C-alpha positions in Angstrom: 55.1 5.7 152.7 55.5 8.1 155.6 58.2 8.2 158.2 56.7 9.0 161.6 59.1 10.9 163.9 57.9 12.0 167.4 59.6 15.0 168.9 59.4 16.1 172.5 60.2 19.8 172.7 60.7 21.5 176.0 61.1 25.2 176.6 60.1 26.5 173.2 58.2 29.7 172.5 55.0 29.2 170.4 53.4 32.3 168.9 51.3 33.6 166.1 53.4 35.4 163.4 51.4 38.2 161.8 53.7 38.5 158.9 53.7 34.8 158.0 50.1 34.5 159.1 50.8 31.2 160.9 52.0 29.8 164.2 55.8 29.6 164.6 58.0 27.9 167.2 61.2 29.6 168.4 63.9 27.7 170.2 66.9 29.0 172.1 69.9 27.6 174.1 67.5 26.4 176.8 65.3 24.3 174.5 65.6 20.6 174.7 64.6 18.4 171.8 64.3 14.7 172.3 63.8 12.5 169.2 61.5 9.5 169.7 61.5 9.6 173.5 61.2 6.2 175.2 57.9 6.8 176.9 54.4 5.2 176.5 53.0 8.4 175.1 55.2 8.1 172.1 53.7 4.8 170.9 50.2 6.1 171.6 50.9 9.2 169.5 52.3 7.0 166.7 49.0 5.0 166.6 47.0 8.2 166.6 49.0 9.6 163.7 48.3 6.6 161.6 44.6 7.3 161.8 44.7 11.0 161.0 44.0 12.2 157.4 47.1 13.2 155.5 45.7 15.9 153.3 45.4 19.4 154.8 41.7 19.8 153.9 40.9 16.4 155.4 42.8 17.4 158.6 40.9 20.7 158.7 37.6 18.9 158.3 38.5 16.5 161.2 39.4 19.4 163.4 36.2 21.3 162.5 34.1 18.3 163.2 35.6 17.9 166.6 35.2 21.5 167.7 31.8 23.0 168.5 32.4 26.6 167.5 30.0 28.0 165.0 31.0 30.9 162.7 34.7 31.0 163.4 35.3 27.4 162.3 32.9 27.6 159.3 34.6 30.8 158.0 38.0 29.2 158.0 36.8 25.9 156.7 35.2 27.7 153.7 38.3 29.8 153.1 40.5 26.7 153.1 38.3 24.8 150.7 38.1 27.7 148.2 41.9 28.1 148.4 42.4 24.4 147.7 40.1 24.5 144.7 42.0 27.5 143.2 45.4 25.7 143.6 44.3 22.5 141.8 45.0 22.5 138.0 
C-alpha cells in the first residue's frame, strides 16, 4: 500500500546537479511548502498518481511513449533498461 502525499512547493530552485547526475530541489527561507492543499488540482493529481506505473522502468517507458523525441529518449531508455538488468540478482 502506498501513501499519497501531495506537496505544493513555491519559490524553490530546481536545477541539474552534475555531481549527483540528477535534478535537485533547493529551498530557502522564502520557500513555502503546503501539504495536501485544499484545491481541486490536489484530487485530480491523486487520481492521476493512482494510474501511473510504480516501477522506475515502467515510469520511464510511459514517459518515453508520450514524448516524440527520437535518439535522445531511445538512448536513455536503453541505458535504464541495461542498468536495471545488471542490478537484478
